Structure formats: C-alpha cells, structure tokens
Biopython code that builds the backbone (N, CA, C, O; Angstrom):
import numpy as np
from Bio.PDB.StructureBuilder import StructureBuilder

atoms = [
    (1, "MET", "N", (0.753, -1.353, 0.212)),
    (1, "MET", "CA", (-0.076, -0.016, -0.083)),
    (1, "MET", "C", (0.870, 1.249, -0.241)),
    (1, "MET", "O", (1.982, 1.254, 0.286)),
    (2, "LYS", "N", (0.567, 1.933, -0.714)),
    (2, "LYS", "CA", (1.325, 3.284, -0.931)),
    (2, "LYS", "C", (0.883, 4.493, 0.415)),
    (2, "LYS", "O", (-0.272, 4.693, 0.790)),
    (3, "ASN", "N", (2.134, 5.187, 0.976)),
    (3, "ASN", "CA", (1.882, 6.016, 1.958)),
    (3, "ASN", "C", (1.447, 7.425, 1.031)),
    (3, "ASN", "O", (1.858, 7.839, -0.053)),
    (4, "LYS", "N", (0.495, 7.905, 1.924)),
    (4, "LYS", "CA", (-0.102, 9.538, 1.277)),
    (4, "LYS", "C", (0.293, 10.209, 2.189)),
    (4, "LYS", "O", (0.349, 9.792, 3.346)),
    (5, "ARG", "N", (0.687, 11.539, 1.766)),
    (5, "ARG", "CA", (0.728, 12.608, 2.780)),
    (5, "ARG", "C", (-0.509, 13.350, 2.714)),
    (5, "ARG", "O", (-1.035, 13.531, 1.616)),
    (6, "TYR", "N", (-1.137, 13.891, 3.990)),
    (6, "TYR", "CA", (-2.226, 14.590, 3.636)),
    (6, "TYR", "C", (-1.971, 15.754, 4.252)),
    (6, "TYR", "O", (-1.254, 15.702, 5.251)),
    (7, "SER", "N", (-2.474, 17.017, 3.821)),
    (7, "SER", "CA", (-2.213, 18.194, 4.199)),
    (7, "SER", "C", (-2.745, 18.468, 5.335)),
    (7, "SER", "O", (-3.657, 17.748, 5.743)),
    (8, "ASP", "N", (-2.252, 19.674, 6.169)),
    (8, "ASP", "CA", (-2.742, 20.134, 7.459)),
    (8, "ASP", "C", (-4.590, 20.332, 7.024)),
    (8, "ASP", "O", (-5.532, 19.769, 7.582)),
    (9, "ALA", "N", (-4.629, 21.133, 6.076)),
    (9, "ALA", "CA", (-6.152, 21.432, 5.824)),
    (9, "ALA", "C", (-7.089, 20.429, 5.638)),
    (9, "ALA", "O", (-8.239, 20.505, 6.070)),
    (10, "LEU", "N", (-6.512, 19.210, 4.824)),
    (10, "LEU", "CA", (-7.403, 18.084, 4.454)),
    (10, "LEU", "C", (-7.601, 17.118, 6.094)),
    (10, "LEU", "O", (-8.667, 16.785, 6.610)),
    (11, "ILE", "N", (-6.300, 16.877, 6.571)),
    (11, "ILE", "CA", (-6.546, 16.231, 8.251)),
    (11, "ILE", "C", (-7.645, 17.253, 9.089)),
    (11, "ILE", "O", (-8.455, 16.694, 9.829)),
    (12, "MET", "N", (-7.668, 18.507, 8.992)),
    (12, "MET", "CA", (-8.653, 19.168, 9.780)),
    (12, "MET", "C", (-10.180, 19.203, 9.161)),
    (12, "MET", "O", (-11.218, 19.094, 9.813)),
    (13, "GLY", "N", (-10.064, 19.372, 7.835)),
    (13, "GLY", "CA", (-11.424, 18.830, 6.981)),
    (13, "GLY", "C", (-12.060, 17.441, 7.818)),
    (13, "GLY", "O", (-13.031, 17.345, 8.569)),
    (14, "ILE", "N", (-11.101, 16.463, 7.355)),
    (14, "ILE", "CA", (-11.624, 15.263, 7.862)),
    (14, "ILE", "C", (-12.131, 15.004, 9.385)),
    (14, "ILE", "O", (-13.180, 14.469, 9.746)),
    (15, "LEU", "N", (-11.146, 15.506, 10.120)),
    (15, "LEU", "CA", (-11.867, 15.794, 11.526)),
    (15, "LEU", "C", (-13.262, 16.247, 11.372)),
    (15, "LEU", "O", (-14.318, 15.619, 11.453)),
    (16, "LYS", "N", (-12.979, 17.652, 11.097)),
    (16, "LYS", "CA", (-14.263, 18.235, 11.130)),
    (16, "LYS", "C", (-15.648, 17.342, 10.805)),
    (16, "LYS", "O", (-16.619, 17.282, 11.559)),
    (17, "GLN", "N", (-15.528, 16.712, 9.601)),
    (17, "GLN", "CA", (-16.497, 15.877, 9.308)),
    (17, "GLN", "C", (-16.764, 14.703, 10.267)),
    (17, "GLN", "O", (-17.917, 14.352, 10.514)),
    (18, "ALA", "N", (-15.719, 14.117, 10.789)),
    (18, "ALA", "CA", (-16.234, 13.203, 11.764)),
    (18, "ALA", "C", (-16.985, 13.847, 13.218)),
    (18, "ALA", "O", (-17.678, 13.176, 13.982)),
    (19, "GLU", "N", (-16.709, 15.082, 13.355)),
    (19, "GLU", "CA", (-17.037, 15.989, 14.271)),
    (19, "GLU", "C", (-18.923, 16.209, 14.517)),
    (19, "GLU", "O", (-19.744, 16.241, 15.433)),
    (20, "SER", "N", (-18.839, 16.348, 12.633)),
    (20, "SER", "CA", (-20.271, 16.704, 12.652)),
    (20, "SER", "C", (-21.041, 15.390, 12.305)),
    (20, "SER", "O", (-22.151, 15.632, 11.832)),
    (21, "GLY", "N", (-20.782, 14.231, 12.402)),
    (21, "GLY", "CA", (-21.717, 13.036, 12.730)),
    (21, "GLY", "C", (-21.018, 11.995, 11.238)),
    (21, "GLY", "O", (-21.624, 10.923, 11.256)),
    (22, "VAL", "N", (-20.469, 12.010, 10.604)),
    (22, "VAL", "CA", (-20.240, 11.280, 9.537)),
    (22, "VAL", "C", (-19.326, 10.101, 10.051)),
    (22, "VAL", "O", (-18.258, 10.370, 10.601)),
    (23, "PRO", "N", (-19.737, 8.800, 9.877)),
    (23, "PRO", "CA", (-19.071, 7.764, 10.501)),
    (23, "PRO", "C", (-17.561, 7.599, 10.062)),
    (23, "PRO", "O", (-17.235, 7.515, 8.878)),
    (24, "VAL", "N", (-16.862, 7.569, 10.885)),
    (24, "VAL", "CA", (-15.485, 7.192, 10.607)),
    (24, "VAL", "C", (-14.976, 5.967, 9.761)),
    (24, "VAL", "O", (-13.930, 6.056, 9.117)),
    (25, "SER", "N", (-15.575, 5.064, 9.774)),
    (25, "SER", "CA", (-15.337, 3.965, 8.571)),
    (25, "SER", "C", (-15.803, 4.548, 7.232)),
    (25, "SER", "O", (-15.148, 4.171, 6.260)),
    (26, "GLU", "N", (-16.748, 5.343, 7.016)),
    (26, "GLU", "CA", (-17.252, 6.024, 5.853)),
    (26, "GLU", "C", (-15.931, 6.974, 5.414)),
    (26, "GLU", "O", (-15.416, 6.780, 4.312)),
    (27, "LEU", "N", (-15.354, 8.107, 6.404)),
    (27, "LEU", "CA", (-14.508, 8.581, 5.983)),
    (27, "LEU", "C", (-13.366, 8.285, 5.622)),
    (27, "LEU", "O", (-12.689, 8.933, 4.824)),
    (28, "CYS", "N", (-12.954, 6.968, 6.349)),
    (28, "CYS", "CA", (-11.916, 6.469, 6.044)),
    (28, "CYS", "C", (-11.637, 5.663, 4.619)),
    (28, "CYS", "O", (-10.515, 5.531, 4.129)),
    (29, "ARG", "N", (-12.612, 5.255, 4.165)),
    (29, "ARG", "CA", (-13.044, 4.420, 3.116)),
    (29, "ARG", "C", (-12.910, 5.821, 2.115)),
    (29, "ARG", "O", (-11.994, 5.859, 1.294)),
    (30, "GLU", "N", (-13.705, 6.761, 2.216)),
    (30, "GLU", "CA", (-13.837, 7.702, 1.253)),
    (30, "GLU", "C", (-12.281, 8.315, 0.828)),
    (30, "GLU", "O", (-11.994, 8.469, -0.360)),
    (31, "HIS", "N", (-11.414, 8.613, 1.813)),
    (31, "HIS", "CA", (-10.185, 9.210, 1.611)),
    (31, "HIS", "C", (-9.021, 8.399, 1.341)),
    (31, "HIS", "O", (-7.934, 8.843, 0.972)),
    (32, "GLY", "N", (-9.334, 7.074, 1.564)),
    (32, "GLY", "CA", (-8.267, 5.732, 1.371)),
    (32, "GLY", "C", (-7.284, 5.912, 2.434)),
    (32, "GLY", "O", (-6.094, 6.063, 2.154)),
    (33, "MET", "N", (-7.704, 5.906, 3.625)),
    (33, "MET", "CA", (-6.737, 5.797, 4.773)),
    (33, "MET", "C", (-7.359, 4.651, 5.830)),
    (33, "MET", "O", (-8.443, 4.086, 5.682)),
    (34, "SER", "N", (-6.396, 4.441, 6.954)),
    (34, "SER", "CA", (-7.037, 3.391, 7.904)),
    (34, "SER", "C", (-7.630, 3.925, 8.971)),
    (34, "SER", "O", (-7.647, 5.154, 9.040)),
    (35, "ASN", "N", (-8.082, 3.346, 9.751)),
    (35, "ASN", "CA", (-9.009, 4.031, 11.120)),
    (35, "ASN", "C", (-8.073, 4.262, 12.044)),
    (35, "ASN", "O", (-8.257, 5.025, 12.993)),
    (36, "ALA", "N", (-6.622, 3.393, 11.761)),
    (36, "ALA", "CA", (-5.554, 3.810, 12.782)),
    (36, "ALA", "C", (-5.209, 5.319, 12.796)),
    (36, "ALA", "O", (-5.057, 6.033, 13.788)),
    (37, "SER", "N", (-5.107, 5.698, 11.326)),
    (37, "SER", "CA", (-4.521, 6.927, 11.032)),
    (37, "SER", "C", (-5.391, 8.037, 11.245)),
    (37, "SER", "O", (-4.876, 9.118, 11.531)),
    (38, "PHE", "N", (-6.835, 7.924, 11.134)),
    (38, "PHE", "CA", (-7.912, 8.846, 11.725)),
    (38, "PHE", "C", (-7.797, 8.847, 13.321)),
    (38, "PHE", "O", (-7.704, 9.938, 13.882)),
    (39, "TYR", "N", (-7.799, 7.858, 13.955)),
    (39, "TYR", "CA", (-7.765, 8.217, 15.609)),
    (39, "TYR", "C", (-6.339, 8.697, 16.172)),
    (39, "TYR", "O", (-6.299, 9.293, 17.249)),
    (40, "LYS", "N", (-5.192, 8.441, 15.457)),
    (40, "LYS", "CA", (-4.076, 8.857, 15.481)),
    (40, "LYS", "C", (-4.078, 10.591, 15.324)),
    (40, "LYS", "O", (-3.786, 11.376, 16.227)),
    (41, "TRP", "N", (-4.372, 10.848, 14.319)),
    (41, "TRP", "CA", (-5.051, 12.318, 13.958)),
    (41, "TRP", "C", (-5.822, 13.259, 14.870)),
    (41, "TRP", "O", (-5.678, 14.473, 15.016)),
    (42, "ARG", "N", (-6.693, 12.400, 15.463)),
    (42, "ARG", "CA", (-7.577, 12.647, 16.414)),
    (42, "ARG", "C", (-7.077, 12.817, 17.649)),
    (42, "ARG", "O", (-7.452, 13.779, 18.319)),
    (43, "ALA", "N", (-6.159, 11.913, 18.135)),
    (43, "ALA", "CA", (-5.550, 12.121, 19.316)),
    (43, "ALA", "C", (-4.536, 13.368, 19.448)),
    (43, "ALA", "O", (-4.321, 14.141, 20.382)),
    (44, "LYS", "N", (-3.954, 13.253, 18.047)),
    (44, "LYS", "CA", (-2.621, 14.433, 18.023)),
    (44, "LYS", "C", (-3.529, 15.745, 17.810)),
    (44, "LYS", "O", (-3.528, 16.582, 18.713)),
    (45, "PHE", "N", (-4.337, 15.971, 16.607)),
    (45, "PHE", "CA", (-4.877, 17.340, 16.335)),
    (45, "PHE", "C", (-6.255, 17.701, 16.784)),
    (45, "PHE", "O", (-6.865, 18.685, 16.364)),
    (46, "GLY", "N", (-6.700, 16.867, 17.641)),
    (46, "GLY", "CA", (-8.425, 16.780, 18.124)),
    (46, "GLY", "C", (-8.861, 18.094, 18.422)),
    (46, "GLY", "O", (-9.922, 18.458, 17.914)),
    (47, "ASP", "N", (-8.123, 19.010, 19.284)),
    (47, "ASP", "CA", (-8.511, 20.171, 19.794)),
    (47, "ASP", "C", (-7.698, 21.134, 19.276)),
    (47, "ASP", "O", (-7.279, 22.010, 20.032)),
    (48, "MET", "N", (-7.329, 21.131, 17.846)),
    (48, "MET", "CA", (-6.463, 22.344, 17.299)),
    (48, "MET", "C", (-7.287, 22.693, 16.126)),
    (48, "MET", "O", (-8.192, 22.043, 15.603)),
    (49, "ASP", "N", (-6.698, 24.081, 15.748)),
    (49, "ASP", "CA", (-7.379, 24.678, 14.501)),
    (49, "ASP", "C", (-6.171, 24.686, 13.697)),
    (49, "ASP", "O", (-5.129, 24.319, 14.240)),
    (50, "ALA", "N", (-6.160, 25.061, 12.447)),
    (50, "ALA", "CA", (-5.106, 24.855, 11.419)),
    (50, "ALA", "C", (-3.950, 25.654, 11.856)),
    (50, "ALA", "O", (-2.817, 25.179, 11.781)),
    (51, "SER", "N", (-4.219, 27.136, 12.418)),
    (51, "SER", "CA", (-2.962, 27.852, 12.975)),
    (51, "SER", "C", (-2.142, 27.047, 13.892)),
    (51, "SER", "O", (-0.912, 27.026, 13.856)),
    (52, "MET", "N", (-2.879, 26.383, 14.722)),
    (52, "MET", "CA", (-2.098, 25.572, 16.096)),
    (52, "MET", "C", (-1.285, 24.481, 15.167)),
    (52, "MET", "O", (-0.088, 24.349, 15.423)),
    (53, "ILE", "N", (-1.720, 23.876, 14.356)),
    (53, "ILE", "CA", (-1.050, 22.612, 13.605)),
    (53, "ILE", "C", (0.169, 23.452, 12.968)),
    (53, "ILE", "O", (1.240, 22.895, 13.209)),
    (54, "SER", "N", (0.286, 24.498, 12.309)),
    (54, "SER", "CA", (1.136, 24.632, 11.808)),
    (54, "SER", "C", (2.203, 25.196, 12.751)),
    (54, "SER", "O", (3.355, 24.799, 12.578)),
    (55, "GLU", "N", (1.958, 26.054, 13.706)),
    (55, "GLU", "CA", (2.771, 26.139, 15.070)),
    (55, "GLU", "C", (3.383, 25.307, 15.428)),
    (55, "GLU", "O", (4.607, 25.438, 15.430)),
    (56, "LEU", "N", (2.822, 24.193, 15.847)),
    (56, "LEU", "CA", (3.179, 22.948, 15.924)),
    (56, "LEU", "C", (4.402, 22.032, 15.412)),
    (56, "LEU", "O", (5.258, 21.334, 15.955)),
    (57, "LYS", "N", (4.032, 22.408, 14.009)),
    (57, "LYS", "CA", (5.237, 21.913, 12.956)),
    (57, "LYS", "C", (6.446, 22.800, 13.221)),
    (57, "LYS", "O", (7.521, 22.290, 13.536)),
    (58, "ALA", "N", (6.292, 24.137, 13.100)),
    (58, "ALA", "CA", (7.333, 24.998, 13.259)),
    (58, "ALA", "C", (8.166, 24.884, 14.593)),
    (58, "ALA", "O", (9.296, 25.372, 14.568)),
    (59, "MET", "N", (7.737, 24.307, 15.721)),
    (59, "MET", "CA", (8.209, 24.170, 16.904)),
    (59, "MET", "C", (9.068, 22.991, 17.022)),
    (59, "MET", "O", (10.064, 22.952, 17.745)),
    (60, "ALA", "N", (8.574, 21.854, 16.152)),
    (60, "ALA", "CA", (8.988, 20.798, 15.884)),
    (60, "ALA", "C", (10.420, 21.044, 15.113)),
    (60, "ALA", "O", (11.529, 20.716, 15.536)),
    (61, "GLU", "N", (10.139, 21.650, 13.974)),
    (61, "GLU", "CA", (11.221, 22.074, 12.982)),
    (61, "GLU", "C", (12.466, 22.669, 13.824)),
    (61, "GLU", "O", (13.599, 22.198, 13.713)),
    (62, "GLU", "N", (12.153, 23.731, 14.665)),
    (62, "GLU", "CA", (12.828, 24.254, 15.474)),
    (62, "GLU", "C", (13.819, 23.489, 16.710)),
    (62, "GLU", "O", (14.960, 23.742, 17.099)),
    (63, "ASN", "N", (13.006, 22.646, 17.039)),
    (63, "ASN", "CA", (13.492, 21.666, 18.175)),
    (63, "ASN", "C", (14.427, 20.590, 17.586)),
    (63, "ASN", "O", (15.402, 20.250, 18.256)),
    (64, "ARG", "N", (14.147, 19.897, 16.091)),
    (64, "ARG", "CA", (15.358, 19.325, 15.524)),
    (64, "ARG", "C", (16.554, 19.904, 15.165)),
    (64, "ARG", "O", (17.643, 19.330, 15.149)),
    (65, "ARG", "N", (16.238, 21.540, 14.756)),
    (65, "ARG", "CA", (17.799, 22.242, 14.447)),
    (65, "ARG", "C", (18.135, 22.303, 15.910)),
    (65, "ARG", "O", (19.317, 22.029, 16.117)),
    (66, "LEU", "N", (17.574, 22.527, 16.770)),
    (66, "LEU", "CA", (18.260, 22.946, 18.136)),
    (66, "LEU", "C", (19.037, 21.769, 18.425)),
    (66, "LEU", "O", (20.171, 22.019, 18.834)),
    (67, "LYS", "N", (18.695, 20.408, 18.310)),
    (67, "LYS", "CA", (19.167, 19.088, 18.749)),
    (67, "LYS", "C", (20.502, 18.956, 17.735)),
    (67, "LYS", "O", (21.607, 18.493, 18.019)),
    (68, "ARG", "N", (20.162, 19.362, 16.806)),
    (68, "ARG", "CA", (21.356, 19.191, 15.833)),
    (68, "ARG", "C", (22.552, 20.194, 16.061)),
    (68, "ARG", "O", (23.614, 19.841, 15.548)),
    (69, "MET", "N", (22.550, 21.341, 16.722)),
    (69, "MET", "CA", (23.272, 22.274, 17.122)),
    (69, "MET", "C", (23.810, 21.868, 18.472)),
    (69, "MET", "O", (24.855, 22.313, 18.945)),
    (70, "TYR", "N", (23.109, 21.088, 18.990)),
    (70, "TYR", "CA", (23.451, 20.840, 20.402)),
    (70, "TYR", "C", (24.209, 19.432, 20.125)),
    (70, "TYR", "O", (24.946, 19.154, 21.072)),
    (71, "ALA", "N", (24.225, 18.679, 19.312)),
    (71, "ALA", "CA", (24.912, 17.596, 18.898)),
    (71, "ALA", "C", (26.482, 18.031, 18.493)),
    (71, "ALA", "O", (27.489, 17.550, 19.011)),
    (72, "GLU", "N", (26.450, 19.080, 17.417)),
    (72, "GLU", "CA", (27.657, 19.314, 16.895)),
    (72, "GLU", "C", (28.438, 20.069, 18.016)),
    (72, "GLU", "O", (29.639, 19.803, 18.051)),
    (73, "MET", "N", (27.938, 21.039, 19.017)),
    (73, "MET", "CA", (28.487, 21.488, 20.128)),
    (73, "MET", "C", (29.095, 20.618, 20.644)),
    (73, "MET", "O", (30.323, 20.663, 20.723)),
    (74, "SER", "N", (28.354, 19.593, 21.131)),
    (74, "SER", "CA", (28.928, 18.673, 22.061)),
    (74, "SER", "C", (30.147, 17.715, 21.371)),
    (74, "SER", "O", (30.887, 17.099, 22.138)),
    (75, "MET", "N", (30.302, 17.625, 20.177)),
    (75, "MET", "CA", (31.435, 16.819, 19.763)),
    (75, "MET", "C", (32.373, 17.521, 19.548)),
    (75, "MET", "O", (33.487, 16.996, 19.549)),
    (76, "GLN", "N", (32.193, 19.434, 19.204)),
    (76, "GLN", "CA", (33.340, 20.254, 19.076)),
    (76, "GLN", "C", (34.068, 20.140, 20.711)),
    (76, "GLN", "O", (35.275, 19.978, 20.888)),
    (77, "ASN", "N", (33.017, 20.269, 21.847)),
    (77, "ASN", "CA", (33.549, 20.271, 22.998)),
    (77, "ASN", "C", (34.503, 18.756, 23.364)),
    (77, "ASN", "O", (35.633, 18.716, 23.850)),
    (78, "ASP", "N", (33.742, 17.738, 23.005)),
    (78, "ASP", "CA", (34.919, 16.566, 23.174)),
    (78, "ASP", "C", (35.693, 16.625, 22.810)),
    (78, "ASP", "O", (36.682, 16.374, 23.499)),
    (79, "LEU", "N", (35.879, 17.131, 20.989)),
    (79, "LEU", "CA", (37.473, 17.199, 20.363)),
    (79, "LEU", "C", (38.460, 17.963, 21.218)),
    (79, "LEU", "O", (39.646, 17.676, 21.386)),
    (80, "LEU", "N", (37.813, 18.943, 21.714)),
    (80, "LEU", "CA", (38.607, 19.855, 22.350)),
    (80, "LEU", "C", (39.060, 19.608, 23.545)),
    (80, "LEU", "O", (40.090, 20.196, 23.878)),
    (81, "LYS", "N", (38.430, 18.701, 24.473)),
    (81, "LYS", "CA", (38.808, 18.185, 25.498)),
    (81, "LYS", "C", (39.795, 17.171, 25.252)),
    (81, "LYS", "O", (40.701, 16.995, 26.067)),
    (82, "GLU", "N", (39.693, 16.421, 24.101)),
    (82, "GLU", "CA", (40.633, 15.264, 23.900)),
    (82, "GLU", "C", (41.889, 15.917, 23.272)),
    (82, "GLU", "O", (42.956, 15.312, 23.376)),
    (83, "ALA", "N", (41.838, 17.256, 22.547)),
    (83, "ALA", "CA", (43.096, 17.804, 22.358)),
    (83, "ALA", "C", (44.081, 18.623, 23.517)),
    (83, "ALA", "O", (45.291, 18.845, 23.468)),
    (84, "LEU", "N", (43.119, 18.963, 24.528)),
    (84, "LEU", "CA", (43.864, 19.379, 25.699)),
    (84, "LEU", "C", (44.276, 18.464, 26.497)),
    (84, "LEU", "O", (45.126, 18.737, 27.344)),
    (85, "GLY", "N", (43.741, 17.177, 26.377)),
    (85, "GLY", "CA", (44.214, 16.114, 27.187)),
    (85, "GLY", "C", (45.292, 15.643, 26.648)),
    (85, "GLY", "O", (46.124, 15.412, 27.526)),
    (86, "LYS", "N", (45.692, 15.373, 25.520)),
    (86, "LYS", "CA", (46.802, 15.161, 25.030)),
    (86, "LYS", "C", (48.129, 15.864, 24.892)),
    (86, "LYS", "O", (49.184, 15.269, 24.673)),
    (87, "LYS", "N", (47.997, 17.301, 25.049)),
    (87, "LYS", "CA", (48.961, 18.116, 25.181)),
    (87, "LYS", "C", (49.669, 18.021, 26.840)),
    (87, "LYS", "O", (50.787, 18.504, 27.023)),
    (88, "ARG", "N", (49.015, 17.456, 27.822)),
    (88, "ARG", "CA", (49.440, 17.672, 28.964)),
    (88, "ARG", "C", (50.276, 16.487, 29.110)),
    (88, "ARG", "O", (50.909, 16.302, 30.149)),
]
sb = StructureBuilder()
sb.init_structure("model")
sb.init_model(0)
sb.init_chain("A")
sb.init_seg("    ")
for serial, (resi, resn, name, xyz) in enumerate(atoms, 1):
    if name == "N":
        sb.init_residue(resn, " ", resi, " ")
    sb.init_atom(name, np.array(xyz, "f"), 0.0, 1.0, " ", f" {name:<3s}", serial, name[0])
structure = sb.get_structure()
C-alpha cells in the first residue's frame, strides 16, 4: 500500500467531518486511509485549529534544528577536551 501525505487542511477537514456526525469508517473509505490513521490524527490534532497545527510543526522543526546544534557543539567540546588532554 502506498503511503500518502495528507495536508493540514485535509486532516482538519476530515476531523471536522467526523465531529459533524459522519461515520469514521465511511470517512476512512472515502479518503483511502486506515482507521488507525484517523484515530492517531484525532489524538494528536483533535483540539487544534489549522494555525495551531502549523505552529506545532514550526516548533518541531526548531526543536530538530536545536538538537542538531547541540550535537555539533557537544562533539566540538569532546574534541577540544581530547586535544587538551593530549597536550599535557
């Protein structure tokens, strides 16, 4: 089965349809997704609107960037400690 990427707007639309009373099994069949995907989205994005989802994704990207920076700084620190230790 091919993995699909759903846009934030489509996810929000699907969740809104479910809130309005459309059966989950019908939504999943209509959009070609599994029930597990729907419930995962509902757990993750259930109480959010579109702006909150984009903010969440921006914060996740910033978190990845900061983790990468920390890893690089930690590696540089270890290299400096090693270099200073060899000089003594």
